[in-house]
N, C-alpha and C positions, 0 to 999 in steps of 0.2 A: 939814613938815606931819605933822600927827598923825592916828594912825588910832584908829576908835573903837572900842571893844571889841565882841566880836559878841556878841549875845545870846544864849541859850543855848535849846535846842529846847524845853525845859520852861518856861522862862517864856514862851515864846511860844505854847505849847498851852494854858496856863493862861490868857493874856490873851484867847484866841479864845475858850475856853470861858465865862469872864465875859463878854464881847461878846455872844456867842451866848446866853446864860440872859438877859440883859438884854433882849434881843429877842424870845424866846420867852414871857417873863414880862410883857411889857409894863410895864417899867420905866417909873416917872414918874410915872403915873396913880394919884391918891389913892381907894383905894376907899371909898364913903360907908358911912356906920355905918347902923343902923336909924332912928335917930331923925332922921338927915339926910333919909334917905329918906320918912319920915313925915310930915315937915315939909313937905318940897317937895311932896306929894301935900295936905296940908291947903290949902296955900297956892292949889292950883290943882285942887282936887277939882272944879270944874266943866268945866274943859277935860278933865280924864280922863274924866267922865261923856258928854261930847259926844263925845270917840273911841269909848267903848266903844259908844254909840249907832249910829254911823257906820260902825263896823266889823260890828257885828251885822246892819246892813241889808247890807253886802258878802257876809256868810257866806252869807245866805239868796240875794241876786241872782248871786254869782258863786262861791260854794262857795270864798271867801278861807280859807286858814289860816295866813298870813305876809305882813305887810308891814314891808318895811325903809325906814328913812328914806335910806338910801345909794343905793341905785337901783331904778328901776322894774322891772327886769329879775330883781330878787330876789323879787318878789311871786311867792307860791305857792298855788297852790289844790289841793284834796282833802287827804283823808287821809294822816298819815304811813305809812310811810315811801314811798312811791308817789306823793307830791305834786308837781305838775307847775309849770310857768311859765303864768302867766295875765295876760289884760289886765283892767284895771279900767277902765269908762267914761271918756270924755274929759275931762280935768282931775280925775278923782277922785286919781290919785295925788298930783299937787301939792297937792293938799289935806291928803293925809297928810302929805307931806314938810313941809308949813308947820305942820301940828299937832304932829307929831311933833319938829320941831325948835324949837319954842315950849316944848315940855313938856320937852327934854331927854330924849325917848325915842330910842334906838336902833332897835327894832321892836318891833311886837306880833305875838302869838303865839296862835293857838287850839288848846287841846289839847282835840280833840274826844271821847274818850272821857268825860272829866271835865268837860267843858263850862266848860273854865276859859279865863281872858283874862289872859295875861302882857304887861306891859308893863315891858321891859327896858331899864333906865337905864344899866347898867353891865356891861362885858363884860371879861373878861380870859384870854387862853389860858394855861393852865399845862401845857405839856408835853403829858401825857396826860389832862387833863381843863380845865375852863373853870370859871370863877366868873361867875355872874350873878347880879345884883341887880337889884330894881326892885320893882313893883306888881303884885299879881295880885287879879283880881276872880274871885269864886265864889261861887254861890247854895247851895253843898253845907251843908247842916246838921253832917254829921260827917265833916269833911276827911278824906281818904284820900290815900295816896302815889300819885302819877302813874305808869303803865308805863312812860312816855317818861324822866321827870325823876325817877327814884326818893330822890336826896340833895337833900332841900328841908328847909328850915326855914322858917316862916311866924310873921307877928309880927301881931294884928288891929291895923287902924287904926279903922274904922268899917264898920257894916254888911258886907257881901260884899268889902271892900277890906282887903289885908291887904299888908305889905310882904312881901320874900322875899330867901332867899339859896338860889341852887341850884349843886351842884355837877353839870356836865354831861361824863361821859366815860364 
């Protein structure tokens, strides 16, 4: 009977670090570039406009600040950082879920002080930071950096719509 050679502890540690790094960085998902984001928006601009209108209604009605396609329990109301879980009226979250999934949006978030609406289509956690990409709507004439999201790049699409890259962390 042949015996297998024992793996060195260093080999096992290096293998573990590689696997852990892959899990933490979300290996395998391709990050869209700004042209892809802009093309996707232009193909479905009416869907984004409808979602923005619906979201604005819920800001007024329920003080909504964050809606996730993932779970109704992640819907948040109020200003950061004290936001709390809130409930939308019957059937409303399901309508969000359908629309968000059709457009490939992970979540919608309202940045109250700047009155911006982020439609996040890509999220990748990276150790101490996260990369977020998507489309943002703002009626600001002179764009200023958000206090909550200071590391941002925006590229104009049309009107108040821009594609964005944000580093959160």
